[in-house]
C-alpha positions in Angstrom: 4.1 -31.7 66.0 0.5 -31.7 67.3 -1.5 -34.9 67.0 -5.0 -34.1 66.0 -7.8 -35.8 67.8 -11.6 -36.2 67.4 -13.5 -33.1 66.5 -16.8 -34.4 67.7 -18.5 -32.4 70.5 -21.3 -34.1 72.4 -22.7 -34.6 75.9 -20.4 -37.5 76.7 -17.3 -35.6 75.8 -18.5 -32.6 77.8 -18.8 -34.9 80.9 -15.3 -36.3 80.4 -13.6 -33.0 79.9 -15.3 -31.4 82.9 -14.0 -34.3 85.0 -10.5 -33.8 83.5 -10.7 -30.1 84.3 -11.9 -30.8 87.9 -8.9 -33.1 88.4 -6.3 -31.0 86.6 -7.4 -27.7 88.1 -5.2 -25.7 85.7 -4.8 -24.9 82.1 -2.5 -22.6 80.1 -5.3 -20.6 78.6 -8.9 -20.1 79.8 -11.2 -18.6 77.3 -14.5 -17.1 78.4 -17.2 -16.9 75.7 -18.2 -19.3 73.0 -18.9 -16.8 70.2 -16.8 -16.5 67.0 -13.9 -14.6 68.7 -13.8 -16.9 71.8 -13.8 -20.0 69.5 -11.1 -18.4 67.4 -8.9 -17.8 70.5 -9.3 -21.4 71.6 -8.3 -22.7 68.2 -5.3 -20.3 68.0 -4.1 -21.3 71.5 -4.6 -25.0 71.0 -2.8 -24.9 67.6 0.2 -23.3 69.4 0.4 -26.4 71.6 -1.2 -24.8 74.7 -3.7 -26.5 77.0 -7.0 -24.7 76.6 -10.4 -24.6 78.1 -13.2 -22.6 76.5 -16.3 -22.1 78.7 -19.6 -20.7 77.6 -22.6 -20.0 79.9 -25.1 -20.9 77.2 -24.3 -22.5 73.8 -21.8 -21.9 71.0 -22.9 -18.8 69.0 -25.5 -18.0 71.5 -24.9 -14.2 71.4 -24.1 -11.7 68.7 -22.2 -14.2 66.4 -25.4 -15.8 65.2 -27.3 -12.5 64.5 -25.2 -11.2 61.6 -26.1 -10.5 58.0 -24.2 -13.8 57.1 -21.9 -11.8 54.9 -18.1 -11.8 54.9 -17.5 -8.2 54.1 -14.5 -6.9 52.2 -14.6 -3.5 54.0 -16.4 -1.2 51.6 -18.2 0.6 54.3 -14.9 1.3 56.2 -13.2 2.4 53.0 -16.0 4.9 52.3 -15.6 6.4 55.8 -11.9 6.7 55.5 -10.9 3.7 57.7 -8.5 2.2 55.2 -6.7 0.0 57.7 -9.9 -1.8 58.8 -11.0 -2.1 55.2 -7.8 -3.8 54.2 -7.8 -6.1 57.2 -11.4 -7.1 56.3 -10.4 -7.9 52.7 -7.4 -10.0 53.8 -9.5 -12.0 56.3 -12.3 -12.5 53.7 -9.7 -14.0 51.4 -8.4 -16.4 54.1 -11.9 -17.6 54.9 -12.8 -18.1 51.2 -9.6 -19.9 50.2 -8.3 -21.7 53.3 -10.4 -21.6 56.5 -13.9 -22.3 55.3 -14.3 -22.6 51.5 -17.4 -24.8 52.1 -19.1 -22.2 54.3 -18.1 -19.0 52.4 -18.8 -18.4 48.8 -18.9 -15.5 46.4 -22.2 -13.6 46.1 -23.1 -10.9 43.6 -24.1 -7.5 45.1 -26.3 -5.1 43.2 -26.6 -1.4 43.6 -29.5 -0.4 41.2 -29.6 3.3 40.1 -33.2 4.0 41.3 -35.3 6.8 39.8 -35.0 8.9 42.9 -31.2 8.5 43.2 -29.0 11.5 42.4 -26.0 11.4 40.1 -23.7 12.1 43.0 -25.0 9.1 44.9 -24.4 6.8 41.9 -20.9 8.2 41.6 -20.2 7.5 45.2 -21.4 3.9 44.8 -19.2 3.4 41.7 -16.3 4.9 43.5 -16.8 2.6 46.5 -17.0 -0.5 44.3 -13.8 0.5 42.4 -12.2 0.9 45.8 -13.3 -2.6 46.6 -11.6 -3.9 43.5 -8.3 -2.2 44.7 -8.7 -3.8 48.1 -9.2 -7.3 46.5 -6.0 -6.7 44.6 -3.9 -5.7 47.6 -5.5 -8.6 49.6 -4.4 -11.0 46.8 -7.9 -12.4 46.3 -8.0 -13.3 42.6 -10.9 -12.7 40.1 -11.5 -16.5 40.2 -13.0 -16.0 43.6 -14.3 -12.4 43.4 -14.8 -10.9 39.9 -14.2 -7.2 39.4 -17.1 -4.7 39.7 -18.9 -3.4 36.6 -21.7 -1.3 35.3 -24.9 -3.3 34.5 -28.1 -2.5 32.6 -31.6 -2.7 33.9 -32.4 -6.0 32.2 -29.5 -7.8 34.0 -30.4 -6.2 37.3 -34.0 -7.6 37.0 -32.7 -11.1 36.3 -30.9 -11.0 39.6 -33.8 -9.2 41.4 -37.1 -9.8 39.6 -39.2 -7.9 42.1 -37.5 -4.5 41.6 -39.6 -1.8 40.1 -38.5 -1.4 36.5 -40.0 2.0 35.8 -37.3 4.7 35.6 -34.4 2.3 36.5 -31.2 3.5 34.9 -29.1 0.4 35.3 -26.7 0.1 38.2 -23.5 -1.5 39.5 -22.6 -5.0 40.3 -19.7 -6.2 42.6 -18.9 -9.4 44.5 -18.5 -10.1 48.2 -18.3 -13.1 50.4 -21.4 -14.8 51.9 -21.5 -17.3 54.8 -23.8 -20.2 54.5 -24.5 -19.5 58.2 -22.7 -17.6 60.9 -23.5 -20.0 63.7 -22.2 -22.9 61.7 -18.9 -21.1 61.3 -18.6 -20.7 65.0 -19.4 -24.4 65.5 -16.8 -25.4 62.9 -14.1 -23.2 64.6 -15.0 -24.7 68.0 -14.9 -28.3 66.7 -11.5 -27.6 65.1 -10.2 -26.2 68.4 -11.4 -29.5 70.0 -9.6 -31.5 67.4 -6.4 -29.7 68.4 -7.1 -30.6 72.0 -9.1 -27.6 73.4 -11.7 -28.5 76.0 -14.9 -26.8 74.7 -17.5 -26.6 77.5 -20.9 -25.1 77.0 -23.5 -24.6 79.8 -20.5 -23.6 82.0 -20.5 -20.1 83.6 -17.3 -18.3 84.7 -17.5 -16.4 88.0 -15.0 -14.6 90.2 -12.8 -14.1 87.1 -9.3 -12.8 87.4 -6.2 -12.8 85.2 -5.2 -16.0 87.0 -8.3 -18.1 86.7 -12.0 -18.3 87.6 -14.6 -20.3 89.5 -16.6 -22.4 86.9 -20.2 -23.4 87.5 -21.8 -26.2 85.6 -25.2 -24.9 84.7 -26.6 -28.4 84.3 -25.6 -29.8 87.7 -24.5 -26.8 89.8 -21.0 -28.2 90.3 -18.4 -25.6 91.1 -14.7 -25.9 90.4 -11.7 -23.5 90.7 -9.6 -23.5 87.6 -6.3 -21.7 87.5 -4.8 -20.4 84.2 -1.6 -18.8 83.1 -3.7 -16.7 80.7 -7.4 -15.7 80.9 -9.1 -14.1 77.9 -12.5 -12.5 78.2 -14.2 -12.9 74.9 -17.8 -12.7 76.2 -18.8 -10.1 73.6 -21.8 -8.0 74.7 -21.4 -9.4 78.2 -17.7 -8.6 78.5 -18.4 -5.8 81.0 -20.0 -8.3 83.3 -16.9 -10.4 83.3 -14.2 -7.7 83.7 -14.5 -4.6 85.8 -13.9 -1.3 84.0 -15.1 -2.4 80.6 -17.8 -0.1 79.4 -19.7 -1.0 76.2 -22.2 0.9 74.2 -24.4 -1.8 72.6 -25.8 -1.2 69.2 -28.7 -3.2 68.0 -28.7 -4.6 64.4 -32.1 -6.0 63.3 -33.0 -8.2 60.3 -36.4 -9.3 58.9 -36.8 -12.8 57.6 -38.9 -13.4 54.4 -39.6 -16.4 52.2 -37.9 -16.3 48.9 -41.3 -16.2 47.2 -41.7 -12.6 48.5 -38.7 -11.6 46.3 -39.5 -13.7 43.2 -36.2 -15.6 43.3 -33.6 -13.0 44.5 -30.1 -14.3 43.5 -27.9 -11.3 44.5 -27.5 -9.1 47.6 -29.7 -6.1 46.8 -28.7 -2.7 48.3 -31.2 0.1 48.7 -30.0 3.6 49.9 -31.5 5.0 53.1 -33.0 8.3 52.2 -31.0 11.3 53.6 -28.1 9.1 54.7 -25.3 9.1 52.1 -23.4 6.0 53.3 -26.2 3.8 54.7 -28.1 1.1 52.8 -30.6 -1.6 53.6 -29.8 -5.0 52.1 -32.0 -7.9 50.9 -29.8 -11.0 51.2 -30.7 -14.4 49.6 -30.2 -17.1 52.2 -30.4 -20.9 52.5 -33.7 -22.8 52.7 -35.6 -20.4 50.5 -35.3 -17.4 52.8 -34.3 -13.7 52.3 -32.9 -11.6 55.2 -33.5 -7.8 55.0 -31.4 -5.6 57.2 -30.0 -4.0 59.1 -30.3 -1.3 61.6 -27.8 0.4 63.9 -29.6 1.7 67.0 -28.5 2.5 70.5 -29.5 -0.2 72.9 -29.0 1.1 76.4 -30.1 -0.7 79.6 -29.8 -4.3 80.7 -28.4 -6.7 78.1 -31.0 -9.2 76.9 -30.0 -12.8 76.2 -32.1 -12.7 73.0 -32.6 -9.1 71.8 -35.9 -8.3 70.0 -36.6 -6.1 67.0 -38.6 -3.0 67.8 -41.7 -1.9 65.8 -39.8 1.2 64.7 -37.0 -0.9 63.2 -39.3 -3.2 61.4 -41.1 -0.2 59.9 -37.8 1.4 58.9 -36.6 -1.7 57.1 -39.9 -2.3 55.3 -40.2 1.4 54.3 -36.7 1.4 52.9 -36.9 -1.8 50.9 -40.3 -0.9 49.6 -38.8 2.1 47.8 -37.3 -0.3 45.3 -39.8 -3.2 44.8 -42.9 -3.5 42.7 -45.2 -5.0 45.3 -44.8 -3.5 48.8 -43.8 -6.0 51.5 -45.8 -6.0 54.7 -45.6 -7.6 58.2 -47.9 -10.3 56.9 -45.1 -11.5 54.6 -42.6 -12.0 57.5 -41.5 -15.4 58.6 -39.8 -13.8 61.6 -37.2 -11.2 62.8 -33.9 -11.3 64.6 -31.7 -8.8 66.3 -28.2 -8.8 67.7 -26.2 -6.4 69.9 -22.8 -5.2 68.7 -20.3 -5.0 71.6 -18.9 -1.5 70.8 -16.3 -0.1 73.2 -17.6 3.1 74.8 -14.6 5.4 75.0 -16.7 8.5 75.9 -15.6 10.3 72.8 -18.7 9.6 70.7 -22.0 11.1 71.7 -23.8 10.8 68.4 -25.1 7.7 66.6 -23.6 4.3 67.2 -23.1 4.0 63.4 -20.3 6.6 63.9 -18.4 4.5 66.4 -15.3 2.6 65.1 -15.7 -1.1 64.4 -12.0 -1.7 65.1 -11.5 -4.2 67.8 -9.8 -3.4 71.1 -7.7 -5.5 73.3 -7.7 -4.3 76.9 -5.5 -5.7 79.7 -6.8 -5.2 83.3 -4.7 -4.5 86.4 -4.7 -8.2 87.3 -3.7 -9.4 83.8 -7.2 -10.3 82.6 -7.3 -9.7 78.8 -10.5 -8.6 77.2 -11.3 -8.4 73.5 -14.3 -6.3 72.3 -15.5 -4.7 69.1 -14.6 -5.8 65.7 -16.5 -7.7 63.0 -17.3 -11.3 62.3 -15.1 -11.2 59.2 -12.0 -10.3 61.2 -12.6 -12.8 64.1 -9.4 -14.7 63.3 -7.2 -11.5 63.6 -9.0 -10.4 66.7 -8.3 -13.8 68.3 -4.6 -13.6 67.3 -4.2 -10.1 68.7 -5.9 -11.0 72.0 -3.8 -14.1 72.4 -0.5 -12.4 71.4 -1.2 -9.7 74.0 -1.9 -12.2 76.7 1.1 -14.4 76.0 3.4 -11.4 75.9 2.7 -10.7 79.5 2.5 -14.3 80.7 5.1 -16.7 82.1 4.4 -19.3 79.5 7.5 -20.4 77.7 5.8 -21.1 74.3 6.5 -18.5 71.6 5.0 -20.4 68.7 3.5 -18.0 66.1 -0.2 -17.9 65.1 -1.0 -20.6 62.5 -4.8 -20.1 62.0 -4.3 -18.3 58.7 -3.4 -21.7 57.2 -5.6 -24.1 59.2 -8.7 -25.4 57.4 -11.7 -25.9 59.7 -13.4 -29.3 59.9 -15.1 -30.0 56.6 -13.0 -27.5 54.7 -11.2 -28.3 51.4 -10.3 -26.6 48.2 -13.0 -26.1 45.5 -11.8 -29.1 43.5 -12.2 -31.5 46.4 -15.5 -30.0 47.5 -16.9 -30.4 44.0 -16.0 -34.1 44.1 -17.7 -34.9 47.4 -20.3 -37.6 46.9 -23.2 -35.9 48.5 -26.0 -33.5 47.6 -24.9 -29.9 47.2 -27.0 -28.7 50.2 -25.0 -31.0 52.5 -21.6 -30.1 51.0 -22.4 -26.4 51.6 -23.2 -27.1 55.2 -20.7 -29.8 56.1 -18.0 -29.8 53.4 -16.1 -33.0 53.1 -17.9 -34.3 56.2 -21.1 -34.5 54.2 -20.8 -38.3 53.4 -20.5 -39.0 57.1 -23.7 -37.0 57.8 -25.8 -38.8 55.2 -24.4 -42.3 56.1 -27.6 -43.9 57.4 -31.0 -45.2 56.5 -32.7 -43.6 53.5 -35.5 -42.4 55.7 -33.0 -40.1 57.6 -32.6 -38.1 54.4 -36.2 -37.2 54.1 -37.3 -33.7 55.2 -38.5 -33.8 58.8 -41.7 -31.9 58.1 -43.7 -30.5 55.2 -42.2 -27.3 53.9 -38.8 -27.9 55.6 -35.5 -29.0 54.0 -33.8 -30.1 57.1 -33.4 -33.9 57.5 -33.2 -36.3 60.4 -29.6 -37.0 59.5 -28.7 -33.4 60.2 -30.4 -33.4 63.6 -28.5 -36.5 64.6 -25.2 -35.0 63.5 -25.9 -31.9 65.5 -26.4 -34.0 68.7 -23.6 -36.5 68.1 -20.9 -34.2 66.6 -21.8 -30.5 67.0 -22.3 -30.2 70.7 -26.1 -29.7 70.7 -27.4 -30.4 74.2 -31.1 -29.5 73.9 -33.8 -28.7 71.3 -33.0 -25.0 71.3 -29.4 -25.7 70.4 -30.5 -27.6 67.3 -33.3 -25.4 66.2 -31.7 -22.0 66.9 -28.0 -22.5 66.2 -27.3 -25.8 64.3 -30.1 -25.5 61.7 -31.7 -22.0 62.1 -35.2 -23.5 61.8 -36.1 -21.4 64.8 -36.0 -18.1 62.9 -39.5 -19.0 61.9 -41.9 -19.7 64.8 -44.2 -21.8 62.6 -41.2 -23.9 61.3 -40.0 -24.4 64.9 -43.3 -26.0 65.9 -43.2 -28.3 62.8 -39.6 -29.4 63.6 -39.8 -29.9 67.4 -41.1 -33.6 67.3 -38.3 -34.7 65.1 -35.7 -32.9 67.2 -37.0 -34.6 70.3 -36.8 -37.9 68.5 -33.2 -37.2 67.5 -32.2 -36.8 71.2 -34.1 -40.0 72.1 -32.3 -41.9 69.3 -28.9 -40.8 70.6 
C-alpha cells in the first residue's frame, strides 16, 4: 500500500529533493521532460511503487503541452480518415479524464457545424456521418449521455443562440455534437505532476539532463550550475519536440499548430465550439473555441516547421491570415488583426519515418515508443487526450527490458488527480465556480485568506492574488513567467501581462 504524501511543489521542496537525489545517486525511473506525457510517466511509475525523478530543463508544460486547442477530442478526425484504433483510444481516454482523472478540469462542450450557404450537400453529409460515428465511439467507450449527449440536427435559430456572430443569411441549419474541453492544458500537466509528487515522485524543474543513456544521466541545475550523476534502472525520454536532442537516432518532423486569441466580445458571447470548413480541403476545419476569462481561441494550422526548434514558436503572418480568412467566411462582422489579444503556436513532435513527403496533416498521430541500443526508451507523437495511455505504453516497454522486480500493473486509469472529485462532490464545494473549475476540491484551500486576496489583481483581469500565491506555494512556480504563462495564462495577452506583473512580483515577495 502506497502512503500518499504532500502534493505541494515549491522552491523549498525542489531544494530538498535535489539534495536527496545528490545523496542517493540512483532511482528506479528517470523521466526526462515535464510535459503532459513525462508527467504521466512519473505518476504511473510512482503509483507502481517505484522511486522516480522527473527532470525538466524549463518549467512544467513549457513545450507543446500548453499550446493545444484545450480540447479533449473523442477522435472524430481519426475516424474520418480511417484510423479507427486511434479514434477509439481517444474516446476511451476522454471518458477516463471526464469521469475519473480530472472531472474538475474537463467538461462537456457543445460543438457546432453550421451548414453555411457555400457548403455542398456532400460536405454536410460527411459532417453528419462523422458526428454519428462519434456517437458510436462514445457508446463503445462507455461514455454515457449524461456526460456527452448524442449528436443531432439543429435549426438556424438554435445555432445563432450558440454563436450570435454567425452570418444568418442563407444558413440552412447544421449539426450539433458534444466533446470534452479542458479548462486549461497547462493546468492539467501541473495537476498530473503534483499527483505524481503526492505518490513520491521527485519533480524537478530547471534541471537539464545531459549525457543521457539508458542507465542514467548527468543532471545540471539551471539555477546554480550544480552537476550530479544519477543512475537509473529505467530512463524514459519524454522531451517531446526536443526528444531528438536527448536520444540519438530519433528524427522528428515538427508540425506547427497556431491559434489566435480574441476577446469574447468579438464573438458576441460564443458558447459552443464553432467549426468552419477550410475551402477545398474536405476534412479540415478551423475552430472558434470559447475559453476561460472571456477569451476565444481560433485555430489551428498544421504546417511544416523545419529548422532549429524554438523554445517558444511564433505564429507566421501567413497562418494568421489563413485563420482570419477562414473564420471570416462564417461571421457577420469580419475579424481583423486589430481584434487580436495575442497568438500562440506549438510544435507537434511527429515521428519522421521517411514514408511521408506530403503535408504534415497526413502524418499519423499515433504515438511511438522507441528503444535505443543502450536501453533508452523514447516516447514521441500522440495527442494530449491520450497522454495517459502513451505514458503507460512507454513505462511498460521500459520495465519489460529492465531488471526491476516490480510487475505492478498500471493504475492511472483509476487515479483521480489532485483536486478531482465526482460531479456531486464538486457541486458541493464551498467556493465560487471559477475556483472550482480551476482547483476542484482544493478551491477552499486556495481562497482561505484575507478578503483582499480575492479581488482581481488588475482592472480587466479575473485572476486574484490568492491564485498567484497558490501557484508559488503549491504549484511549483519559480518565477514570474511560470505564473503568467503556465499557471494562469495571463501572458497570452501582452497587455494583460504588463498589468499583472506587479502583483506577481508581490506574490513572490510575500512567500
